[in-house]
C-alpha positions as CSV (number, residue, x, y, z in Angstrom):
1,M,-0.1,-0.3,0.3
2,Q,1.5,3.1,-0.8
3,A,0.7,6.2,1.6
4,P,-1.3,9.1,0.2
5,R,1.5,11.8,-0.2
6,H,-1.1,14.6,1.2
7,R,-3.7,14.1,3.2
8,L,-3.9,11.7,5.4
9,R,-7.1,10.2,7.5
10,I,-5.5,9.3,10.7
11,A,-7.5,8.0,14.2
12,Q,-5.9,9.3,17.6
13,V,-6.6,6.6,20.4
14,A,-6.7,8.2,23.4
15,P,-7.1,7.4,27.2
16,L,-10.4,7.8,28.6
17,A,-8.8,8.9,32.3
18,E,-9.1,12.5,31.7
19,S,-10.6,14.5,28.9
20,V,-8.2,15.7,25.8
21,P,-7.4,18.1,26.6
22,P,-7.8,17.7,30.2
23,R,-9.2,21.0,32.2
24,Q,-6.3,20.7,34.7
25,Y,-3.8,17.5,35.0
26,G,-2.5,15.5,32.8
27,G,-0.1,15.1,30.3
28,T,-0.8,12.6,27.7
29,E,-4.4,13.9,27.0
30,R,-2.8,17.2,26.7
31,V,-0.2,16.8,23.8
32,V,-2.7,14.1,22.1
33,A,-4.9,17.1,21.9
34,Y,-2.2,19.1,20.5
35,L,-1.1,16.8,18.1
36,S,-4.4,16.3,16.9
37,E,-5.2,20.1,16.4
38,A,-1.5,20.6,15.1
39,L,-2.1,18.0,12.7
40,A,-5.6,19.0,11.8
41,A,-4.1,22.3,10.6
42,A,-1.8,21.0,8.9
43,G,-4.7,19.5,6.3
44,H,-5.3,16.1,7.4
45,E,-8.3,14.4,8.8
46,V,-8.0,13.9,12.1
47,T,-10.6,11.3,14.3
48,L,-10.3,11.6,18.2
49,F,-11.8,8.2,20.3
50,A,-11.9,9.4,23.4
51,S,-14.3,10.5,26.5
52,G,-17.4,12.6,25.7
53,D,-16.5,15.6,27.4
54,S,-13.4,16.2,25.3
55,R,-12.6,19.9,23.2
56,A,-10.7,19.3,21.2
57,Q,-11.5,20.7,17.6
58,V,-10.8,17.7,15.6
59,N,-14.3,14.7,15.1
60,L,-14.8,13.0,18.3
61,H,-16.0,9.6,18.4
62,A,-16.6,9.6,22.3
63,C,-15.8,6.4,23.8
64,C,-17.5,7.1,27.1
65,P,-19.9,9.9,27.8
66,H,-16.8,11.8,31.0
67,A,-13.6,11.6,31.5
68,L,-13.2,8.2,33.9
69,R,-10.1,9.5,36.9
70,G,-12.3,10.5,39.8
71,R,-15.8,9.3,39.0
72,R,-17.4,7.4,42.3
73,G,-19.2,4.3,41.0
74,V,-18.0,3.9,37.5
75,C,-17.5,0.4,36.6
76,D,-14.2,-1.2,35.6
77,P,-12.3,1.5,33.3
78,Q,-10.8,-1.7,31.2
79,L,-15.1,-2.3,30.2
80,W,-14.9,1.3,28.8
81,A,-11.0,0.8,26.8
82,A,-12.5,-2.6,25.6
83,L,-15.7,-0.7,23.7
84,Q,-13.4,2.4,23.4
85,L,-11.2,-0.8,21.2
86,Q,-14.4,-2.2,19.1
87,A,-15.4,1.4,18.2
88,V,-12.1,2.0,16.3
89,L,-11.6,-1.8,14.7
90,D,-15.2,-0.9,13.5
91,R,-14.8,2.1,12.1
92,A,-10.6,0.9,10.7
93,E,-11.2,1.1,7.2
94,R,-12.1,4.5,7.3
95,F,-8.4,5.2,8.1
96,D,-5.2,5.7,6.7
97,I,-3.6,5.2,10.1
98,I,-4.5,4.2,13.9
99,H,-2.2,5.8,16.4
100,F,-3.0,4.6,20.1
101,H,-2.0,6.1,22.9
102,T,-3.8,4.7,25.1
103,G,-1.1,0.9,26.7
104,Y,-0.7,-2.3,25.6
105,L,-5.1,-3.5,25.6
106,H,-4.6,-3.4,21.3
107,F,-1.2,-5.6,21.7
108,A,-2.6,-9.1,21.3
109,I,-3.9,-8.7,17.8
110,H,-1.7,-6.3,16.5
111,E,-1.4,-8.5,13.4
112,Y,-4.9,-8.3,12.7
113,L,-4.6,-4.6,12.7
114,P,-4.4,-1.6,9.7
115,P,-1.6,-0.1,9.7
116,H,-1.0,1.5,13.0
117,L,1.5,2.8,15.7
118,T,1.6,3.0,19.5
119,T,3.0,6.4,21.6
120,L,4.4,4.9,24.8
121,H,4.3,7.8,27.1
122,G,4.9,5.7,30.2
123,R,8.3,4.8,32.1
124,L,8.9,1.0,31.1
125,D,11.7,0.2,33.6
126,F,9.0,-1.6,35.7
127,D,7.2,-4.1,32.8
128,P,8.1,-7.4,33.0
129,P,11.0,-9.0,31.0
130,Q,9.0,-11.3,28.8
131,F,6.0,-8.2,27.6
132,Y,8.2,-6.4,24.5
133,A,9.6,-10.3,23.9
134,R,6.1,-11.3,23.1
135,Y,5.5,-8.2,20.8
136,P,8.7,-7.6,19.5
137,R,6.5,-6.8,16.1
138,V,4.5,-3.9,17.4
139,P,5.4,-0.8,16.5
140,L,6.7,1.9,18.5
141,V,7.4,5.0,19.2
142,S,9.3,6.6,22.3
143,I,8.9,10.0,23.7
144,S,12.7,10.5,24.6
145,Q,15.9,8.1,23.6
146,A,15.7,7.8,27.9
147,Q,12.7,5.9,27.7
148,R,13.5,3.4,25.9
149,K,16.7,2.3,27.7
150,P,14.6,-1.1,29.4
151,W,13.6,-2.5,26.4
152,P,16.1,-1.3,23.1
153,Q,15.1,-4.5,21.8
154,A,11.0,-3.3,20.6
155,S,10.3,-2.2,17.3
156,W,10.6,1.6,18.0
157,L,10.6,3.5,15.0
158,R,11.6,6.7,16.5
159,T,12.0,9.1,19.2
160,I,9.0,12.0,18.8
161,H,10.0,15.0,21.7
162,H,6.5,16.1,23.0
163,G,4.8,20.1,21.3
164,L,3.0,22.6,22.5
165,P,1.1,24.9,20.8
166,R,3.6,28.2,19.7
167,D,0.9,30.7,21.3
168,L,-0.4,28.1,24.0
169,L,2.3,30.1,26.5
170,R,3.8,33.5,26.4
171,M,7.0,35.2,27.4
172,G,7.6,36.3,30.4
173,P,9.3,38.8,32.4
174,G,10.7,36.5,35.6
175,D,10.2,39.3,37.5
176,G,8.8,37.8,40.5
177,G,11.5,36.8,43.1
178,Y,10.0,33.5,43.4
179,L,10.9,29.8,42.2
180,A,8.3,27.3,40.8
181,F,7.0,24.2,41.4
182,V,4.5,22.5,38.5
183,G,2.9,19.0,38.2
184,R,2.1,16.2,41.4
185,I,2.9,15.6,44.6
186,S,4.6,12.2,44.0
187,P,8.1,10.2,46.1
188,E,10.1,10.5,42.6
189,K,9.0,14.7,41.8
190,R,10.6,15.3,45.0
191,L,8.9,18.5,46.1
192,D,11.0,18.4,49.5
193,R,13.9,18.8,47.6
194,A,12.4,22.1,45.9
195,V,11.4,23.5,48.9
196,E,15.1,22.4,51.0
197,I,16.8,24.5,47.4
198,A,14.1,27.7,47.9
199,Q,14.9,27.6,51.3
200,R,18.8,27.5,51.1
201,V,18.6,30.7,48.7
202,G,16.2,32.6,50.7
203,M,13.7,33.0,47.9
204,P,10.1,31.9,48.0
205,L,8.5,28.9,46.5
206,K,4.8,28.8,44.7
207,I,3.4,25.2,44.1
208,A,1.1,24.3,41.4
209,A,0.6,20.8,41.6
210,K,-1.9,17.7,41.8
211,I,-2.0,15.4,44.3
212,D,-3.1,11.7,43.3
213,E,-5.4,9.6,45.4
214,A,-2.2,6.8,45.6
215,D,-0.2,9.9,47.0
216,A,-2.5,10.7,49.4
217,A,-0.8,9.2,52.3
218,Y,3.2,10.1,51.4
219,V,2.0,13.9,51.0
220,A,-0.4,13.6,54.8
221,Q,3.4,12.4,55.8
222,S,5.6,13.7,54.2
223,I,4.7,17.0,52.1
224,R,2.2,19.1,54.2
225,P,4.7,20.3,57.3
226,L,6.5,21.7,54.3
227,L,3.8,23.6,53.0
228,N,3.2,25.1,55.8
229,A,7.4,26.7,56.0
230,P,8.1,30.5,55.3
231,G,8.0,31.3,52.0
232,V,6.4,28.7,50.5
233,E,2.6,28.9,48.9
234,F,0.6,26.1,48.1
235,L,-2.3,27.1,45.4
236,G,-2.8,23.2,44.0
237,E,-3.7,22.2,40.5
238,A,-3.4,24.8,38.2
239,D,-5.6,25.4,34.6
240,E,-3.2,26.9,31.6
241,A,-4.2,30.9,32.7
242,Q,-2.8,30.4,35.9
243,K,0.1,28.2,34.3
244,Q,0.9,31.1,32.2
245,Q,0.9,33.8,35.3
246,L,2.8,31.1,37.3
247,L,5.6,30.4,35.1
248,A,6.1,33.9,33.4
249,H,6.2,35.5,37.0
250,A,9.2,32.5,37.9
251,A,13.0,33.3,38.2
252,A,12.9,29.6,37.4
253,L,11.3,26.6,37.5
254,L,12.8,23.7,39.5
255,F,12.3,19.8,38.7
256,P,14.4,18.1,41.2
257,I,12.4,14.3,40.1
258,D,14.2,11.7,41.5
259,W,13.6,8.8,38.7
260,P,13.1,8.4,35.0
261,E,11.2,10.5,33.7
262,P,9.6,9.8,30.4
263,F,9.6,13.2,29.1
264,G,8.3,16.1,31.8
265,L,5.9,18.3,29.4
266,V,6.3,20.8,32.2
267,M,10.2,21.7,31.2
268,I,9.0,22.7,27.9
269,E,5.8,24.6,29.1
270,S,8.5,26.8,31.4
271,L,10.8,27.4,28.5
272,A,7.8,28.7,26.2
273,C,7.6,31.2,28.9
274,G,11.1,32.0,28.9
275,T,11.6,29.9,32.2
276,P,14.9,28.6,32.6
277,V,14.9,25.3,34.4
278,I,16.9,23.7,37.2
279,A,16.8,20.0,36.9
280,C,18.1,16.4,38.5
281,A,19.6,14.9,35.2
282,H,17.4,11.9,35.4
283,G,15.6,10.6,32.0
284,S,14.5,12.8,29.8
285,V,16.0,15.4,31.3
286,P,19.5,15.9,29.6
287,E,17.8,15.6,25.9
288,I,15.4,18.7,27.2
289,I,17.3,20.8,29.0
290,E,20.7,22.4,27.5
291,H,22.8,22.9,30.0
292,G,24.2,26.4,30.8
293,R,21.4,27.7,27.5
294,T,18.1,26.9,29.1
295,G,18.9,26.2,32.8
296,F,20.4,23.5,34.7
297,L,21.5,20.2,35.3
298,V,22.3,19.2,38.6
299,D,22.7,16.4,40.9
300,S,22.4,17.1,44.2
301,I,20.8,20.0,46.6
302,G,24.1,22.1,46.6
303,S,24.8,21.9,43.0
304,A,21.0,22.9,42.3
305,V,21.2,25.9,45.1
306,N,24.5,27.0,43.3
307,A,22.4,26.9,39.6
308,V,19.7,29.3,41.6
309,R,22.6,31.9,42.2
310,R,23.8,31.4,38.5
311,L,20.4,32.5,36.6
312,R,21.6,35.7,35.8
313,E,24.0,33.7,33.4
314,L,21.0,32.7,31.0
315,N,18.7,34.7,28.7
316,R,15.2,34.0,29.2
317,I,14.9,35.3,25.5
318,E,17.0,31.9,24.3
319,C,14.9,29.9,26.5
320,R,11.7,31.2,24.4
321,R,13.9,30.6,21.1
322,A,14.7,27.1,21.9
323,F,11.0,26.1,22.3
324,E,10.0,27.4,19.2
325,Q,13.2,25.8,17.8
326,R,12.4,22.1,19.3
327,F,9.1,21.7,21.1
328,T,6.6,23.0,18.8
329,A,3.0,20.9,18.4
330,E,3.9,21.6,14.4
331,R,7.2,20.5,14.6
332,M,5.3,17.6,16.7
333,A,3.0,17.0,14.1
334,A,5.5,16.5,10.7
335,D,7.6,14.2,13.5
336,Y,4.6,11.8,13.6
337,V,3.5,12.5,9.3
338,E,6.4,11.3,8.7
339,V,6.4,8.3,10.6
340,Y,2.9,7.6,9.8
341,R,4.1,7.8,5.7
342,A,7.1,5.2,6.7
343,V,4.4,2.7,8.1
344,L,2.0,3.2,5.3
345,D,5.4,2.7,3.1
346,E,5.3,-0.6,1.1
347,R,8.7,-0.7,2.0
348,M,8.1,-1.0,5.4
349,P,4.7,-2.7,6.0
350,A,3.5,-2.1,9.6
351,H,3.2,-6.2,10.2
352,L,6.6,-6.9,9.1
353,P,9.3,-6.6,12.0
354,R,12.0,-3.4,12.4
355,T,15.6,-4.2,11.5
356,P,18.6,-1.9,12.5
357,D,18.5,-0.6,8.4
358,T,14.5,0.0,8.3
359,L,14.1,1.8,11.5
360,Q,17.1,4.1,10.7
361,A,15.5,4.4,7.0
362,S,12.0,5.5,9.0
363,A,13.9,8.1,11.4
364,S,15.8,9.9,8.7
């Protein structure tokens, strides 16, 4: 099958936990929204399989009435996921390619699917070793090179970094005299480190973060006491307008993580506001942050404290420029279109195994 050279008919299959885009926190669903809209803006026909309260500006096939996370009395989410997969299969002939963002449910039938690929959005180092060995031909996209390290033998087509709409967030002056922490409060995100860094440099810390139910006990025991420290302000979850205000006026974003971060969307949100990032060099971080240009890579609280004191060496215009050069939704969509066409190309049909040569060809 020869790939159409112009307009593609693309199915985007999103998780049902959050709407697309989410009202507040939700990285994967946010990226699916930005990608879908950028593909549509480029002239492609996009159908989004997602929750019925999704607001992305593309054709929507509602697979459940509302986003599932946080709703009490909802049946097993896997029931809705199975119905979503069935809806995709029932309409598969309408699409040139199907793009899954929903994990692994379809892997067992991948050989019977029309042309497709899957972007994996989470960490892979906890996955059982026999899993990818059982499905060596499923075409995959990683969101960072670091993400794929636990499974280099999987059928990776390409790494495609996330992107944001160019005008979603605006350049800010960084004149607030405070540091920011944005995202989720959990053991691996290390808000405790951020509080200590801010206290040691004598700067206020503003926190816009989600607390998952799974992390409630950790927050109550280890984090709540820190939120009462002088100069620490907890704002709760932030929507886009609140995030713009917070990041645009922050001196820097603190990202002192302690885990193999697959991507870290807040880092490019910060760069879009012109705000440099001080981050521990785990997972994708060295791929996203350019040390000495868009922030500083650190390996301890002491080196993070020193990095805060060196912020005047960085140029906020360069941070924004790096975002525009590397992390726009338009760039992300263009990269995916190249991969879609590679999968559709008769020289590399989706049901054949990827060799190192074909992998390199698909990335070029």
